[in-house]
C-alpha positions in Angstrom: -89.2 75.4 -33.7 -89.6 71.7 -32.1 -87.9 73.4 -29.0 -90.2 76.4 -28.9 -93.5 74.5 -29.5 -93.7 73.2 -26.4 -91.4 76.0 -23.8 -92.6 78.8 -25.9 -96.0 78.6 -27.8 -98.1 76.5 -26.3 -97.1 78.6 -22.9 -98.1 81.6 -24.2 -100.5 81.0 -26.7 -102.8 78.2 -25.9 -102.9 74.8 -27.8 -105.5 75.9 -30.3 -103.7 79.4 -31.1 -100.5 77.2 -31.2 -102.0 75.0 -34.1 -103.5 78.1 -35.8 -100.3 79.9 -35.8 -98.6 77.2 -37.8 -101.2 76.9 -40.2 -101.3 80.4 -41.1 -97.3 79.7 -40.9 -98.4 77.5 -43.7 -100.5 79.5 -45.7 -98.1 82.4 -45.3 -95.5 79.6 -47.5 -98.1 78.9 -49.9 -98.5 82.7 -50.4 -94.2 83.0 -50.6 -95.2 80.3 -53.4 -97.7 81.6 -55.4 -95.7 85.0 -55.8 -92.2 83.4 -56.8 -93.6 81.4 -59.2 -96.8 83.5 -60.4 -95.8 84.2 -64.2 -95.6 80.5 -64.3 -99.5 79.7 -62.8 -102.4 79.1 -65.1 -105.7 80.7 -62.4 -103.0 82.8 -60.3 -106.2 84.8 -59.4 -107.6 81.6 -58.4 -105.3 80.4 -56.3 -104.5 83.7 -54.6 -108.0 84.1 -53.7 -108.8 80.3 -52.4 -105.3 81.2 -49.9 -106.5 84.5 -48.9 -109.7 83.1 -47.8 -107.9 80.6 -45.8 -105.9 83.1 -44.3 -108.8 85.0 -43.8 -110.2 82.4 -42.1 -106.9 81.3 -40.0 -107.3 84.3 -38.5 -110.4 85.0 -37.6 -110.5 81.1 -35.8 -106.7 82.6 -33.9 -108.8 86.3 -32.9 -111.5 83.7 -31.4 -109.7 80.8 -30.1 -110.9 81.2 -26.4 -114.8 80.8 -27.2 -113.2 78.2 -29.6 -111.3 76.6 -26.3 -114.9 76.9 -24.1 -116.7 75.6 -26.7 -115.3 72.3 -27.3 -114.7 72.2 -23.4 -117.9 72.4 -22.2 -118.4 69.4 -25.0 -115.3 67.2 -23.9 -116.0 67.9 -20.0 -119.7 67.6 -19.3 -120.3 69.9 -16.8 -120.5 73.4 -15.9 -116.6 75.0 -16.2 -115.9 77.1 -13.3 -112.0 77.7 -13.4 -109.9 77.3 -17.6 -106.7 78.6 -18.0 -103.5 77.4 -18.7 -100.1 78.0 -17.6 -96.9 77.6 -18.0 -96.8 73.7 -17.0 -100.6 72.4 -18.3 -103.8 73.3 -19.0 -106.4 73.6 -15.1 -110.0 72.7 -15.8 -112.7 73.2 -12.4 -115.9 72.0 -12.9 -118.8 71.9 -10.9 -122.0 69.9 -10.8 -124.6 68.1 -8.9 -123.8 69.1 -5.2 -119.6 68.3 -6.8 -116.2 69.4 -8.1 -113.7 67.7 -10.4 -110.3 68.8 -11.2 -108.5 67.6 -14.7 -105.1 68.8 -15.7 -104.3 68.2 -19.6 -107.5 66.2 -19.6 -107.4 63.8 -17.1 -109.4 64.0 -13.8 -107.2 64.2 -10.7 -110.2 64.7 -8.0 -113.9 64.5 -7.7 -115.2 65.8 -4.5 -117.4 62.9 -3.8 -115.0 60.7 -3.3 -111.2 62.5 -3.1 -111.2 61.7 1.1 -110.8 57.9 0.1 -107.2 58.6 -2.3 -106.2 61.0 0.2 -106.6 59.8 3.5 -105.2 56.6 1.8 -101.8 58.6 0.6 -101.2 60.2 3.9 -102.7 58.7 6.9 -100.5 54.9 6.4 -97.2 57.0 6.9 -97.9 59.8 9.0 -99.8 57.3 11.2 -97.3 54.5 11.5 -94.6 57.3 12.5 -96.7 58.1 15.4 -95.6 61.8 15.7 -94.1 63.5 12.8 -92.7 67.1 13.1 -91.5 68.0 9.7 -93.5 67.0 6.7 -92.7 67.2 3.4 -95.2 67.3 -0.2 -94.3 66.8 -3.4 -96.6 67.9 -5.7 -100.0 67.7 -4.2 -100.5 71.8 -5.5 -104.3 71.2 -4.6 -104.1 71.8 -0.8 -105.9 67.8 0.3 -102.8 66.1 1.0 -102.3 69.2 3.0 -105.1 69.3 4.8 -105.0 65.3 6.4 -101.3 66.1 7.7 -102.8 68.8 8.8 -105.0 66.5 11.1 -101.5 65.4 13.2 -101.5 68.2 16.0 -97.5 67.0 16.4 -96.7 68.6 12.7 -94.9 71.9 13.3 -94.3 73.0 10.1 -94.9 71.1 6.2 -93.0 72.3 2.6 -95.3 71.4 -0.1 -93.4 71.7 -3.2 -95.2 72.1 -6.3 -94.2 72.9 -10.2 -96.8 75.2 -10.7 -97.6 78.4 -9.1 -101.4 78.8 -10.4 -102.6 75.3 -8.7 -101.4 76.5 -5.3 -102.1 80.3 -6.6 -105.8 78.8 -6.9 -106.7 76.6 -4.4 -105.8 79.2 -1.6 -107.9 81.5 -3.2 -111.2 80.4 -4.7 -113.4 80.3 -1.7 -115.7 77.0 -3.4 -111.8 74.9 -3.6 -110.5 75.9 -0.1 -113.5 74.7 1.0 -112.8 71.7 0.0 -109.0 71.4 1.6 -109.8 73.3 4.4 -108.3 76.1 3.6 -104.8 74.2 4.4 -102.5 76.0 2.0 -103.2 79.3 4.3 -101.9 77.3 7.4 -98.9 79.1 8.9 -96.9 75.5 9.1 -97.7 75.1 5.4 -93.9 76.9 3.5 -95.4 76.8 -0.4 -92.1 76.2 -3.1 -92.9 76.5 -6.3 -89.8 75.0 -7.5 -89.3 71.6 -9.9 -89.1 68.6 -7.3 -86.6 67.1 -8.5 -83.8 69.8 -8.8 -85.4 71.3 -5.6 -84.5 68.0 -3.8 -81.5 68.9 -5.0 -80.2 72.2 -4.0 -82.1 71.9 0.0 -80.7 70.1 2.5 -82.8 69.0 5.3 -84.4 65.8 6.9 -88.2 64.9 7.6 -90.2 62.7 9.4 -92.9 61.9 6.4 -92.5 62.5 2.8 -95.4 62.4 1.0 -95.5 62.0 -3.3 -98.0 63.0 -5.6 -96.8 63.6 -8.4 -99.3 62.6 -11.5 -99.0 59.3 -13.5 -95.2 58.9 -15.5 -97.4 59.7 -19.1 -94.3 61.1 -20.1 -90.2 61.4 -19.6 -90.4 64.5 -17.6 -92.7 63.3 -15.3 -91.0 59.6 -15.4 -88.0 61.3 -14.3 -90.0 61.5 -10.9 -90.2 58.0 -10.8 -86.5 56.4 -10.8 -84.6 55.3 -8.6 -81.9 58.7 -8.9 -85.3 60.1 -7.9 -86.2 57.8 -5.0 -82.6 58.2 -4.0 -82.8 61.6 -3.3 -86.3 61.0 -1.2 -84.4 58.9 0.8 -81.4 61.6 1.2 -84.0 64.3 3.3 -85.9 61.1 4.9 -85.4 61.6 9.0 -83.8 58.4 10.6 -87.4 56.4 11.0 -88.7 58.4 8.8 -91.4 56.9 6.0 -92.0 58.6 2.3 -94.9 57.1 0.3 -95.4 57.7 -3.2 -98.6 58.0 -5.6 -98.3 54.2 -7.6 -101.7 54.0 -10.4 -103.1 50.9 -10.4 -102.1 48.0 -9.4 -105.0 46.2 -11.8 -104.8 48.1 -14.9 -101.5 49.0 -14.7 -99.8 45.7 -12.5 -96.2 46.2 -14.2 -96.1 49.9 -14.3 -97.1 49.3 -10.7 -94.4 47.1 -9.3 -92.0 48.3 -11.5 -92.0 51.3 -9.1 -92.4 48.9 -5.8 -88.7 47.0 -7.4 -87.1 50.5 -8.3 -87.7 52.3 -4.8 -86.0 48.7 -3.4 -83.0 49.1 -5.8 -82.2 52.6 -3.8 -81.9 50.5 -0.8 -84.8 51.4 0.8 -88.0 48.9 2.0 -91.0 48.9 -0.4 -94.4 48.4 1.5 -97.3 48.7 -1.5 -100.8 49.0 -0.3 -103.7 49.7 -2.3 -107.2 51.6 -2.1 -110.7 51.3 -3.9 -111.6 55.0 -5.5 -114.5 55.0 -7.2 -113.5 57.7 -10.0 -110.2 55.8 -10.6 -111.2 52.4 -9.4 -108.4 50.6 -7.6 -105.2 52.5 -6.9 -102.2 52.0 -5.3 -99.8 53.7 -2.8 -95.9 52.1 -1.9 -94.3 53.2 1.5 -90.7 53.4 1.5 -88.5 53.1 4.6 -85.6 51.9 6.2 -87.6 50.4 8.8 -90.7 47.9 8.0 -94.2 49.3 8.2 -95.6 49.2 11.8 -100.1 49.2 12.2 -100.3 52.2 13.8 -102.3 52.0 16.8 -104.3 55.5 16.4 -105.7 57.1 13.7 -106.4 61.4 13.4 -110.8 61.3 14.6 -113.0 62.3 11.9 -112.0 60.0 8.8 -114.2 59.3 6.2 -112.7 56.2 4.6 -110.3 54.3 6.5 -110.4 53.1 10.6 -108.0 50.8 12.3 -110.2 47.7 11.6 -110.4 47.6 7.5 -106.3 48.9 7.4 -105.2 45.7 6.9 -107.5 44.6 4.2 -105.4 47.7 1.9 -102.0 45.3 2.1 -103.7 42.3 0.8 -103.3 41.5 -3.3 -105.8 39.5 -4.5 -104.1 37.2 -7.6 -105.0 39.6 -10.2 -102.9 42.1 -8.8 -100.0 40.2 -7.6 -96.6 41.3 -8.0 -94.9 40.3 -11.5 -91.2 40.9 -12.3 -90.2 44.1 -13.1 -87.1 46.1 -13.4 -86.2 49.3 -11.6 -87.1 52.4 -13.8 -83.8 54.7 -14.7 -83.1 57.5 -15.9 -81.0 56.7 -18.0 -83.9 54.8 -20.1 -86.8 55.6 -18.5 -89.0 52.0 -19.4 -91.5 53.3 -16.7 -93.1 55.8 -19.4 -93.3 53.7 -22.6 -95.1 50.7 -19.8 -97.5 52.8 -18.2 -98.2 53.6 -22.1 -98.2 50.4 -23.2 -100.8 48.9 -20.4 -103.6 52.1 -20.2 -103.2 51.8 -24.2 -105.5 49.0 -23.8 -107.7 50.2 -21.8 -108.5 52.9 -24.4 -108.5 49.9 -27.2 
């Protein structure tokens, strides 16, 4: 049952119905116990009536779970929910209000349309512009298409492969007019190939090299995501990186999760790659970190695409300066065998929530 909970019940029933299902199981056990010990119990009728009432309440809640979920989410998100659905992998919620759109995955904010350009420009352009003329680009994660939008601003790009685990994400952000307006309809570009697979396994099975690899995964909040921040994973990234190519990894906040951030840098370096850390301020998230990984030193680009809203050549060097409260701290590599980063990340962000 412990295995069935995350793999079968939650994807099929949703979190609320799954909880109610276990409640019904417990109520069923209580009724069965009443039947077994009916001859020994006093006030049997009252016990039976109480059990039947509990089963009735749970069954009604089970039938109305969608309404309960909408009620709870309306109060949690505080804005109009324009899309909410549970996929096999996560709860996807899109809200709209005050002229802005927000995406939440499992209750965690992924982007705010007011300032997502800061995050995605910082994620993509230091690597793309430094390369000069990237032709083949791999994007791992980023099913919302925002990173792909930035990649397509380079005329030299001939092909973009987007590997996103959740097909619901890529379907939503390639069909909803409100969302395709945000990503510039990037996922429908003839240059883009969408692959709905686990990136860890896809890198192992598929050969090929890319000029730029953009790694845009959620933070390492659990072991399933944590494997995508290990030496094993970065070695696979390196195996797919063309000579002279650059990879870039979104890497949580170097201010809030300082140890976690520098753990990722150390992990990248443990594979033999050069790690070039930088950060940008995104109001919705605060100071946010990124790390370039390459076999050659990163160099300041000579040009950036026109029309960027955040980055310019004059301000680019400031992203690579770390003040004392974000400066490097000692860290050990994150291995697939220990997943130390998941524990550290939980500790650091847990302090913020206290």
